C-alpha positions as CSV (number, residue, x, y, z in Angstrom):
1,F,9.4,32.9,-18.8
2,F,9.6,36.1,-16.7
3,F,8.1,39.4,-17.9
4,G,8.6,42.0,-15.2
5,R,7.7,40.2,-12.1
6,M,5.2,37.8,-13.6
7,M,6.0,34.3,-14.8
8,Y,4.2,32.9,-17.9
9,M,4.1,29.3,-18.9
10,K,3.9,28.4,-22.5
11,Q,0.8,26.6,-23.4
12,Y,1.6,23.2,-24.8
13,T,-0.6,21.1,-27.2
14,E,-1.6,17.6,-26.4
15,E,0.8,16.4,-29.1
16,E,3.7,18.3,-27.6
17,L,3.0,17.0,-24.1
18,S,2.7,13.5,-25.5
19,G,6.1,13.8,-27.2
20,I,7.7,15.2,-24.0
21,Y,6.1,12.4,-21.9
22,E,7.5,9.7,-24.2
23,N,11.0,10.9,-23.6
24,L,10.8,10.7,-19.8
25,S,12.3,8.0,-17.7
26,E,10.0,5.2,-16.4
27,N,10.2,6.6,-12.8
28,L,9.1,10.1,-13.9
29,K,6.2,8.6,-16.0
30,E,5.1,6.6,-13.1
31,A,5.3,9.6,-10.7
32,L,3.2,11.8,-13.0
33,F,0.1,9.5,-12.7
34,S,0.8,7.9,-9.3
35,T,-1.8,7.9,-6.7
36,A,1.0,8.5,-4.1
37,T,1.9,11.7,-5.9
38,S,-1.7,12.8,-6.0
39,R,-2.2,12.0,-2.4
40,N,1.0,13.9,-1.4
41,I,-0.1,17.0,-3.3
42,L,-3.6,16.8,-1.8
43,N,-2.3,16.3,1.8
44,T,0.3,19.0,1.4
45,C,-2.3,21.5,0.2
46,K,-4.7,20.6,3.0
47,R,-2.0,20.9,5.7
48,N,-1.1,24.4,4.3
49,D,-4.8,25.5,3.9
50,V,-4.6,25.9,0.2
51,P,-8.1,26.5,-1.1
52,N,-9.7,23.6,-3.0
53,E,-9.8,25.6,-6.2
54,N,-6.0,26.0,-6.2
55,I,-5.1,22.4,-5.6
56,G,-5.3,21.6,-9.3
57,D,-2.9,24.5,-10.1
58,V,-0.4,23.1,-7.6
59,A,-0.7,19.7,-9.2
60,E,-0.3,21.2,-12.6
61,A,2.9,23.0,-11.5
62,V,4.3,19.7,-10.1
63,G,3.5,18.0,-13.4
64,Y,5.4,20.7,-15.2
65,V,8.5,20.0,-13.1
66,L,8.2,16.3,-13.6
67,L,7.9,16.8,-17.4
68,G,11.0,19.0,-17.5
69,L,9.0,22.2,-18.4
70,L,9.5,24.1,-15.1
71,P,12.8,24.0,-13.2
72,P,12.3,23.0,-9.6
73,E,13.9,26.2,-8.4
74,E,11.1,28.2,-10.1
75,L,8.3,26.1,-8.6
76,E,7.7,28.4,-5.6
77,I,7.2,31.6,-7.5
78,F,5.1,29.8,-10.2
79,I,2.7,28.4,-7.6
80,S,2.5,31.8,-5.8
81,Q,1.7,33.6,-9.0
82,K,-0.6,31.0,-10.5
83,T,-2.7,30.6,-7.3
84,G,-2.3,33.9,-5.6
85,L,-1.1,32.2,-2.4
86,S,1.2,34.2,-0.1
87,P,4.9,33.6,-0.6
88,E,5.1,32.0,2.8
89,V,2.4,29.5,2.0
90,S,3.9,28.8,-1.4
91,K,7.3,28.2,0.2
92,D,5.8,25.7,2.7
93,V,3.9,23.9,0.0
94,V,7.0,23.7,-2.2
95,R,9.1,22.5,0.8
96,E,6.8,19.6,1.3
97,I,6.5,18.8,-2.4
98,A,10.3,18.8,-2.7
99,R,10.6,16.5,0.3
100,F,7.8,14.0,-0.6
101,I,7.7,14.0,-4.4
102,L,10.8,15.6,-5.9
103,F,13.5,14.3,-3.5
104,P,12.8,10.6,-4.2
105,L,13.1,11.4,-7.9
106,K,16.1,13.7,-7.5
107,D,18.4,11.7,-9.8
108,E,15.9,11.5,-12.6
109,I,15.0,15.2,-12.3
110,A,18.7,16.2,-12.2
111,N,19.3,14.2,-15.3
112,L,16.2,15.6,-17.0
113,Y,17.3,19.2,-16.4
114,D,21.0,18.5,-17.0
115,I,20.2,17.2,-20.5
116,T,18.4,20.4,-21.2
117,K,21.4,22.5,-20.0
118,K,23.8,20.4,-22.0
119,D,21.8,20.9,-25.1
120,K,21.9,24.6,-24.7
121,A,25.6,24.6,-23.8
122,E,26.3,22.7,-27.0
123,G,24.3,25.2,-29.0
124,I,21.3,23.1,-29.6
125,E,17.9,24.3,-28.6
126,K,15.2,21.7,-28.7
127,S,11.5,22.2,-28.9
128,P,9.6,20.5,-26.0
129,S,9.0,17.4,-28.1
130,G,12.7,17.1,-29.1
131,V,11.7,17.7,-32.7
132,G,12.9,20.6,-34.8
133,A,16.2,21.4,-33.0
134,K,17.9,24.6,-34.1
135,K,21.4,26.0,-33.7
136,I,21.9,28.9,-31.3
137,P,24.1,31.6,-32.9
138,E,27.7,31.0,-32.2
139,E,28.4,34.4,-30.7
140,N,26.0,33.6,-27.8
141,T,27.6,30.4,-26.6
142,R,29.3,30.4,-23.2
143,E,32.6,29.1,-24.6
144,N,32.9,32.0,-27.0
145,V,32.1,34.6,-24.3
146,I,34.8,33.1,-22.0
147,A,37.3,32.9,-24.8
148,E,36.7,36.6,-25.6
149,N,37.5,37.6,-22.1
150,N,40.7,35.4,-21.9
151,D,40.5,35.3,-18.1
152,L,41.8,31.9,-17.1
153,Y,40.7,32.3,-13.5
154,R,37.2,33.5,-14.2
155,E,34.5,30.8,-13.6
156,P,31.4,30.8,-15.8
157,I,28.2,31.9,-14.2
158,E,25.3,29.5,-14.7
């Protein structure tokens, strides 16, 4: 969530994270606890001179992406704000993470975030564990906004 220029991440309970984890694909579950993922994060941080005390924050951010809690396009700003690293260093770190960790899982990650987008487009907002879904008010749905404007050539902005 953005407030001004700062991004804040909701704190999840162990039960919520467990529920989220259970709904992941096997490849994402494996990647979360893989030694290869850990090694890639560590090597990326070392190559980019990330201080040791910030490596855990980078790993946490990657975990949020793999769990479906942080969209990959927000990873760079999240790491920069969480660690205090310069935008250039954060960009380099995210570039390597995208190449070595996220790209091999691109289909699973796309599917994970596409499901979230579809739920919102259908008017369903799920809690992170998938329990307690609630209906988004009708007047806020994209289809109703488009229908109101009656512009056949206008493409929706996502």
